[in-house]
matplotlib code that plots the C-alpha trace (Angstrom):
import matplotlib.pyplot as plt

x = [105.8, 109.0, 109.8, 113.0, 112.8, 112.0, 109.3, 107.6, 107.8, 106.2, 103.5, 102.6, 103.0, 105.8, 109.4, 112.3, 113.8, 110.8, 111.2, 115.0, 114.0, 111.5, 114.3, 116.7, 114.3, 113.3, 109.7, 109.7, 112.7, 113.1, 112.7, 116.3, 119.1, 120.3, 124.1, 123.9, 122.9, 119.3, 116.6, 113.9, 110.4, 107.9, 104.1, 104.5, 106.3, 103.7, 100.9, 103.0, 103.5, 99.8, 99.1, 101.8, 100.2, 96.8, 97.9, 99.8, 96.8, 95.0, 97.8, 99.5, 103.2, 105.8, 106.9, 103.3, 102.8, 105.8, 104.5, 101.2, 102.5, 104.9, 102.5, 101.7, 98.1, 98.0, 95.4, 95.5, 91.8, 90.6, 93.0, 91.6, 88.1, 89.0, 90.8, 87.7, 85.4, 87.7, 88.1, 84.4, 84.1, 86.8, 85.0, 81.8, 83.6, 85.2, 81.8, 80.5, 83.3, 82.9, 79.3, 80.1, 82.6, 80.0, 77.4, 80.0, 80.7, 77.0, 76.7, 79.8, 78.4, 75.2, 73.1, 71.5, 73.7, 75.0, 74.3, 77.3, 76.0, 75.9, 79.5, 80.8, 78.3, 80.7, 83.5, 81.2, 79.6, 83.1, 84.1, 81.0, 81.5, 85.2, 84.3, 81.6, 84.0, 86.8, 84.9, 81.2, 80.7, 82.5, 81.0, 77.5, 77.8, 79.1, 76.7, 73.8, 72.5, 70.3, 73.3, 75.5, 73.0, 72.2, 75.9, 76.2, 73.2, 74.6, 77.8, 75.9, 74.1, 77.4, 77.8, 81.0, 82.4, 81.6, 83.1, 86.2, 86.5, 86.1, 88.9, 91.1, 90.5, 91.4, 94.7, 95.5, 94.9, 97.3, 99.9, 99.7, 99.9, 103.0, 104.8, 103.4, 104.3, 107.4, 107.5, 104.2, 102.1, 98.7, 97.0, 99.0, 98.0, 98.9, 97.3, 94.1, 94.1, 94.4, 91.5, 89.3, 90.1, 89.1, 85.7, 85.2, 85.8, 83.3, 80.7, 80.5, 79.0, 77.7, 74.1, 74.8, 78.2, 78.7, 81.9, 81.2, 80.9, 84.0, 86.1, 84.7, 85.9, 89.3, 89.6, 88.8, 91.9, 94.0, 91.7, 91.4, 94.7, 93.3, 92.5, 95.9, 97.6, 95.8, 97.2, 100.5, 101.3, 101.9, 104.0, 104.4, 102.6, 100.1, 97.0, 98.1, 98.7, 95.4, 93.6, 95.2, 94.6, 90.9, 90.4, 92.0, 89.8, 86.5, 87.4, 87.6, 84.3]
y = [67.0, 65.0, 61.4, 59.2, 55.7, 54.5, 57.1, 56.4, 52.7, 53.0, 55.3, 53.0, 49.6, 48.4, 47.6, 49.9, 47.1, 47.5, 51.2, 50.8, 48.2, 50.5, 53.1, 50.6, 49.7, 53.3, 52.6, 55.2, 57.5, 59.8, 63.4, 64.0, 62.7, 64.7, 65.4, 62.3, 60.1, 59.5, 59.2, 61.9, 61.6, 64.4, 64.5, 63.6, 60.4, 59.7, 59.9, 57.6, 55.0, 55.0, 54.3, 51.5, 49.8, 50.0, 48.3, 45.6, 45.0, 44.2, 41.7, 43.9, 43.1, 45.9, 46.1, 46.8, 49.3, 51.3, 51.3, 52.6, 55.3, 56.5, 56.6, 60.1, 59.1, 58.2, 60.2, 59.9, 60.7, 58.2, 55.5, 56.1, 55.8, 52.5, 51.3, 52.0, 50.1, 47.1, 47.0, 47.1, 44.2, 42.5, 43.2, 41.8, 38.5, 38.4, 39.0, 35.9, 33.8, 35.0, 34.3, 30.7, 30.3, 31.5, 29.1, 26.3, 27.3, 27.3, 23.7, 22.5, 24.0, 21.9, 24.1, 23.3, 21.0, 22.4, 20.7, 20.0, 22.7, 25.2, 24.4, 25.6, 28.3, 31.1, 29.8, 29.4, 32.9, 34.4, 32.5, 33.7, 37.3, 37.3, 35.8, 38.3, 41.2, 40.1, 38.6, 39.1, 41.7, 39.8, 36.4, 37.7, 39.4, 36.3, 33.7, 35.7, 36.4, 33.2, 30.9, 32.6, 32.6, 29.0, 28.3, 30.2, 28.3, 25.0, 25.8, 26.9, 23.5, 21.4, 18.9, 18.9, 16.1, 17.7, 21.1, 19.4, 17.4, 20.6, 22.3, 19.3, 19.2, 23.0, 22.3, 19.3, 21.3, 24.1, 21.7, 19.6, 22.7, 23.9, 20.5, 20.2, 23.7, 23.5, 19.6, 18.2, 18.8, 20.4, 18.0, 15.0, 12.6, 14.7, 17.9, 16.1, 14.6, 18.1, 19.3, 16.5, 17.5, 21.0, 19.7, 17.8, 20.9, 22.8, 20.1, 21.2, 24.5, 24.2, 22.8, 21.4, 20.9, 22.3, 21.8, 25.3, 27.0, 25.1, 26.3, 29.8, 29.9, 28.7, 31.7, 34.0, 32.7, 34.4, 37.3, 38.5, 39.4, 38.6, 35.0, 34.7, 36.1, 33.6, 30.6, 32.1, 32.7, 29.1, 28.9, 31.3, 30.0, 28.0, 29.8, 29.3, 25.6, 25.2, 27.1, 24.9, 21.7, 22.6, 23.5, 20.3, 18.4, 19.9, 19.2, 15.6, 15.2]
z = [252.0, 251.5, 252.4, 252.8, 251.5, 255.1, 255.6, 252.3, 252.7, 256.1, 254.7, 251.8, 253.6, 251.3, 252.0, 251.5, 249.3, 247.0, 246.7, 245.9, 243.3, 241.6, 241.5, 240.0, 237.1, 236.6, 237.6, 240.6, 240.8, 243.8, 243.3, 244.4, 246.6, 249.4, 250.3, 252.6, 249.8, 250.9, 248.3, 248.8, 247.4, 246.9, 246.2, 242.6, 243.5, 246.2, 243.5, 241.2, 243.9, 244.6, 240.9, 240.9, 243.9, 242.4, 239.3, 241.4, 243.3, 240.0, 239.1, 236.4, 236.0, 236.6, 233.0, 231.8, 234.6, 233.5, 229.9, 231.0, 233.4, 230.7, 228.0, 226.7, 226.7, 230.4, 232.4, 236.2, 236.8, 234.2, 235.6, 239.1, 237.9, 236.1, 239.2, 241.3, 239.0, 238.8, 242.7, 243.1, 240.8, 242.8, 246.0, 244.6, 243.7, 247.1, 248.7, 246.9, 248.2, 251.7, 251.7, 250.5, 253.3, 255.9, 254.6, 254.9, 258.5, 259.3, 257.9, 259.8, 263.1, 262.6, 260.4, 257.2, 255.1, 251.9, 248.7, 246.3, 244.0, 246.9, 248.0, 244.7, 243.7, 244.9, 242.6, 239.6, 240.0, 240.2, 237.1, 235.2, 236.4, 235.3, 231.9, 231.4, 232.3, 230.0, 227.0, 227.5, 224.9, 222.1, 223.0, 223.2, 219.8, 218.2, 219.9, 221.2, 224.6, 224.7, 224.1, 226.5, 229.3, 228.7, 229.0, 232.2, 233.6, 232.7, 234.5, 237.6, 237.6, 237.5, 240.4, 242.5, 240.4, 237.1, 238.2, 239.4, 236.1, 234.1, 236.1, 235.6, 231.9, 231.7, 233.4, 231.2, 228.1, 229.0, 230.3, 227.1, 224.9, 226.8, 226.0, 222.5, 221.0, 218.8, 219.1, 217.8, 214.7, 215.6, 213.0, 214.4, 217.1, 220.1, 218.6, 218.0, 221.4, 222.8, 220.5, 221.8, 225.4, 224.5, 223.0, 226.3, 228.3, 226.2, 226.8, 230.5, 229.5, 225.9, 225.6, 222.2, 220.5, 217.0, 215.0, 213.4, 216.7, 217.9, 214.9, 215.3, 219.0, 217.9, 215.4, 218.3, 220.2, 217.6, 216.6, 220.2, 221.9, 225.4, 224.4, 222.8, 225.9, 228.1, 226.3, 225.4, 229.0, 229.3, 226.1, 223.3, 220.3, 222.4, 221.1, 217.5, 218.1, 219.7, 217.0, 214.3, 216.2, 216.6, 212.9, 211.8, 214.4, 213.3, 209.6, 210.4, 212.1]

ax = plt.figure().add_subplot(projection="3d")
ax.plot(x, y, z, "-o")
ax.set_aspect("equal")
plt.show()
């Protein structure tokens, strides 16, 4: 079956402007253009749009989607299976948050009051699941199951105030890194302040602080591109700056 821009937009639940923009950046070209100048899309383009929307739902940027779809190694069936797995994980995380909201509503309507820990359990469990999915294999290989499980248990036991402080510290670290990169010395006063903030942030989930473990984690920020990408999204070079700051910090202890 063939579709015009409007027909395909209505079918997929996107705007015509979106489809025209995808054409403009060569992400989704029409199969052909008729004599009246209308873009016409066929089954191949419909399948490609489905893949694009799957990736967008998972938060992948358009540039990366284009690289993936145009890669000679791209396999549609494998991609669909991976999409399914990621969406199932996302659904599980949403279910945890929905359950937390429902418990809160029950408490507000006169039911059993929620403890501070219960109010944030959905967020904590979601955070743990996301970390396990992204970094679990590497972290467990480096530190062992016992250490990681103890860290997760400590996170689950944080009070409302402690959890809020942990989140606040995380924000302060990335904001400080964005300002410091290219302007400050990692081993200088500001770099060491950031490293100290990072140590405090770790204390919310680490049972015992170890400067060796802290330095080892810093090395992972450069060795693993996912860690690097996380910090560099705020400012290119942030992961390198943080690593250098932590190395200098742990040597001074």
